[in-house]
C-alpha positions in Angstrom: 21.4 37.4 -34.9 18.3 37.0 -32.9 20.2 35.3 -30.0 22.6 38.2 -29.9 19.7 40.7 -29.8 18.0 38.8 -27.0 21.1 38.3 -24.8 22.9 41.5 -25.7 26.5 41.6 -24.5 26.2 38.7 -22.1 28.9 36.1 -22.3 28.3 32.4 -22.9 29.0 31.7 -19.2 26.5 34.4 -18.1 23.8 33.0 -20.4 24.3 29.5 -19.0 24.0 30.8 -15.4 20.8 32.7 -16.3 19.3 29.6 -18.0 20.1 27.4 -15.0 18.6 29.9 -12.6 15.5 30.1 -14.7 15.1 26.3 -14.9 15.7 26.0 -11.1 13.0 28.6 -10.4 10.5 26.8 -12.7 11.3 23.5 -11.0 11.0 24.9 -7.5 7.7 26.6 -8.4 6.4 23.3 -9.7 7.5 21.3 -6.7 6.0 23.7 -4.1 2.8 24.9 -5.8 1.8 22.6 -8.7 3.0 19.0 -7.9 0.4 16.9 -6.1 1.2 14.5 -3.2 2.6 11.2 -4.6 2.1 8.3 -2.3 3.7 4.8 -2.5 3.1 1.8 -0.3 5.8 -0.8 0.3 4.7 -4.1 2.0 6.8 -6.0 4.4 8.2 -9.5 3.6 5.1 -11.4 4.8 1.4 -11.1 5.5 -0.7 -12.9 8.0 -3.9 -14.8 7.3 -6.4 -14.7 10.1 -8.3 -17.9 10.6 -11.7 -16.9 12.0 -13.4 -18.4 15.1 -15.4 -21.3 13.8 -13.3 -21.7 10.6 -12.6 -19.9 7.3 -10.4 -17.0 6.5 -12.1 -13.6 6.0 -9.3 -11.4 7.2 -5.6 -10.8 6.7 -3.0 -8.5 8.3 -0.3 -6.6 6.5 2.6 -4.4 7.7 3.6 -1.7 5.2 5.4 1.6 4.9 3.6 4.6 3.4 5.8 7.1 1.7 4.9 10.6 0.3 7.5 11.3 -2.4 6.3 14.8 -3.1 6.8 18.1 -1.3 3.1 18.7 -0.6 1.2 17.1 2.3 -1.2 14.3 1.3 -3.8 12.1 2.9 -4.7 8.4 2.3 -8.4 8.3 2.8 -9.1 4.6 2.0 -7.3 1.4 1.2 -8.7 -1.8 -0.3 -7.2 -5.0 -1.6 -8.2 -7.5 -4.3 -7.0 -11.0 -3.4 -7.1 -13.4 -6.4 -6.7 -17.1 -5.8 -5.3 -19.4 -8.6 -7.8 -19.7 -11.5 -10.5 -17.8 -9.8 -12.0 -14.3 -9.5 -10.8 -11.7 -7.0 -12.3 -11.2 -3.5 -12.4 -7.5 -2.4 -11.1 -6.7 1.1 -11.2 -3.3 2.9 -9.1 -1.9 5.7 -10.9 -2.2 9.0 -8.5 -1.6 11.9 -5.0 -0.8 12.7 -3.2 -3.4 14.8 -0.1 -3.7 17.0 2.0 -6.5 18.3 0.6 -8.2 21.4 3.0 -8.1 24.2 5.2 -11.3 24.5 3.8 -12.9 21.3 4.1 -12.6 17.5 0.3 -12.1 17.2 -1.2 -8.6 16.8 -4.1 -7.0 18.6 -6.5 -4.1 17.7 -5.0 -0.7 18.1 -7.6 1.7 16.5 -10.3 1.9 13.9 -8.9 3.0 10.6 -8.7 6.7 9.9 -7.3 8.9 7.1 -3.5 8.8 7.3 -1.8 12.2 6.5 1.9 12.5 5.5 3.9 15.7 5.2 6.0 16.1 2.1 9.0 13.8 1.9 7.9 11.7 4.9 6.9 8.2 5.7 4.9 6.2 8.2 4.8 2.5 9.2 1.3 1.0 9.4 -0.1 -2.4 10.4 -3.5 -3.0 8.9 -6.1 -5.7 9.2 -8.2 -6.1 6.1 -11.6 -7.8 6.1 -13.9 -9.0 3.3 -16.2 -6.3 2.1 -19.0 -8.8 2.5 -18.2 -10.5 5.9 -20.8 -13.1 5.4 -18.9 -14.7 2.5 -16.5 -17.5 3.3 -14.0 -17.5 0.4 -12.2 -20.7 -0.8 -8.5 -20.9 -0.2 -7.2 -23.5 -2.6 -3.5 -24.2 -2.7 -1.5 -22.3 -5.2 -0.2 -18.8 -6.1 -2.2 -15.8 -5.1 -2.0 -12.1 -6.1 -2.8 -9.1 -3.9 -3.5 -5.7 -5.5 -3.6 -2.8 -3.0 -5.8 0.1 -4.1 -5.8 3.5 -2.4 -7.5 6.8 -2.5 -5.1 9.8 -1.8 -6.6 13.3 -1.6 -9.9 12.1 -2.9 -13.3 13.3 -1.8 -15.0 9.9 -2.0 -14.6 6.3 -3.1 -16.3 7.0 -6.5 -13.1 8.8 -7.6 -10.4 6.8 -9.4 -7.7 5.2 -7.2 -4.3 6.7 -7.4 -2.3 4.4 -5.1 -1.5 0.9 -6.3 0.8 -1.9 -5.4 0.8 -5.6 -6.2 2.5 -8.7 -4.6 2.1 -12.4 -4.5 2.1 -15.3 -2.0 1.6 -19.1 -2.1 -0.8 -21.2 0.0 0.6 -24.7 0.5 -1.5 -27.9 0.5 -1.2 -28.1 4.3 -2.2 -24.5 4.9 -5.2 -24.8 2.5 -6.4 -27.9 4.4 -5.9 -26.1 7.7 -8.0 -23.2 6.6 -10.7 -25.5 5.2 -10.9 -28.0 8.1 -9.9 -26.1 11.3 -12.6 -24.6 13.5 -10.7 -22.8 16.2 -12.3 -21.3 19.3 -10.6 -18.0 18.6 -8.6 -16.4 15.8 -5.5 -18.2 14.6 -2.7 -16.4 12.7 -0.9 -18.0 9.8 2.0 -15.9 8.3 2.8 -16.4 4.6 5.9 -15.1 2.9 5.5 -12.7 0.0 7.0 -14.0 -3.2 8.8 -10.7 -4.0 10.9 -10.8 -0.8 11.3 -14.6 -0.4 15.0 -15.8 -0.6 15.9 -17.7 -3.7 16.3 -21.4 -3.2 
């Protein structure tokens, strides 16, 4: 009885059409006015360890695709990474520079200091980033084994004290030979050692 009083003489089909229109309007209003930017970051199939001049590895480079899945524009203000070696505590890295491929080689060279990356709604951007230890005076150990990398980002945040709202995790393995190279080599300039990411490595 109450339904009949509310909808009056509308047919069942008309009621369904009205309900769908109402729900569509609510959804559209939410998407355009209420929903916040939703960033995701997708890494490539490998990352590159940078062996520093004089030895040790304090930097790594990563190519990734930033995606804004929402309608609203958003800005990535900062990106950091926790790299955890096997059986040890994480080392915190921070983005330092954007890099690009060096002409005629597989190496990369500096392109620009890092800056906030803005993405319009439903858009994406490819980035190549070099990360450096937060404390550049530390020389971390690189024992052989499986490593985890957790990316942590701040999207539309006013400062670093706010909680991160962009996260991604992947893994890679340091072989015995690579661990020895990092520990023993003292190159006159940077050396670049790519490692495959476990999530994209072909099954053997």
